[in-house]
C-alpha positions in Angstrom: -14.0 6.9 4.7 -12.6 10.2 3.8 -9.3 11.1 6.0 -8.8 14.3 4.2 -11.9 16.4 5.3 -10.3 19.2 3.2 -10.2 17.7 -0.1 -11.3 21.0 -1.9 -9.6 24.5 -1.9 -10.1 27.4 -3.9 -6.9 29.9 -4.4 -7.8 32.9 -6.5 -8.7 31.4 -9.9 -7.5 28.0 -9.2 -9.4 25.0 -7.9 -7.5 22.5 -5.9 -8.7 18.9 -5.1 -6.8 16.7 -2.7 -8.0 13.2 -2.9 -5.1 11.8 -1.1 -6.3 9.6 1.9 -9.5 8.9 0.4 -10.7 5.2 0.1 -12.8 5.9 -2.9 -14.3 9.0 -4.8 -16.6 9.3 -7.6 -17.8 12.6 -9.0 -18.4 14.3 -12.4 -16.9 17.9 -12.4 -18.1 20.6 -14.5 -15.2 22.9 -14.7 -15.6 26.7 -15.8 -13.6 27.8 -18.7 -10.2 29.6 -18.0 -10.0 28.2 -14.6 -6.8 26.5 -13.3 -7.2 22.9 -11.5 -5.1 21.0 -9.8 -5.7 17.4 -8.5 -3.5 15.3 -6.5 -4.2 11.8 -5.2 -3.1 8.3 -4.3 -5.1 6.2 -7.0 -7.0 7.8 -9.6 -8.9 7.1 -12.5 -10.2 10.1 -14.6 -11.9 11.0 -18.0 -11.0 14.4 -18.8 -13.2 15.7 -21.9 -12.6 18.8 -23.8 -11.3 21.2 -21.1 -10.9 24.7 -21.6 -8.8 25.2 -18.6 -5.2 24.7 -17.3 -5.0 21.2 -15.5 -2.2 19.6 -13.3 -2.8 16.3 -11.8 -0.2 14.2 -9.7 -1.1 10.7 -8.6 0.8 7.7 -7.3 -1.3 5.3 -9.6 -3.5 6.5 -12.3 -5.4 6.0 -15.6 -6.3 9.0 -17.3 -8.0 9.4 -20.6 -7.9 12.7 -22.3 -10.3 14.0 -25.0 -9.1 17.1 -26.3 -11.6 19.8 -27.8 -10.4 19.9 -31.5 -11.2 23.9 -31.4 -8.5 24.3 -28.5 -4.9 24.2 -28.4 -2.9 22.3 -25.4 0.5 22.2 -24.3 1.4 18.9 -22.7 3.8 17.9 -20.0 3.0 14.2 -19.2 5.4 12.1 -17.1 4.5 8.4 -16.3 7.5 6.7 -14.5 6.0 3.2 -15.0 3.5 2.6 -17.7 2.2 4.0 -20.8 1.7 7.3 -22.6 -0.3 7.6 -26.0 0.7 10.3 -28.1 -1.0 13.6 -27.7 -0.1 16.7 -29.8 1.3 19.4 -28.0 1.1 23.3 -28.8 3.5 25.9 -28.5 0.9 28.9 -28.9 1.0 31.2 -26.0 -3.0 30.7 -25.6 -2.6 27.0 -25.3 -4.0 25.5 -22.0 -1.5 23.7 -20.1 -2.0 19.9 -19.3 0.4 18.6 -16.8 0.1 14.9 -15.5 2.8 13.3 -13.3 2.3 9.3 -12.6 4.4 7.1 -10.8 2.6 4.2 -12.3 -0.3 4.3 -14.9 -1.7 5.0 -18.0 -2.4 8.3 -20.1 -4.5 7.7 -23.0 -6.2 9.7 -25.8 -10.0 9.0 -25.2 -12.5 9.1 -28.1 -16.0 10.0 -27.9 
């Protein structure tokens, strides 16, 4: 059961998903290009495929597979206190999409398709 009935909020050009307090959530999201997305939760398992948007993920525990779009540039800020982070090449280009991931425990990997 979802204790948090306000799990989605739109704030200008930003979509905010608060999955904290959910016992289980499974969804597939199609995010429009040039949007900003914030996702917060306790336990997350995500596959992020070829995003064309800024992404900010914060979770206590998580496993995130990231498949970059080779035609896009990304600037990564990935922080995992306890766990593993696979190497993702960050760009300093002004137009790079910002990918911020903060996990207390977990893994951020490079997904392959």
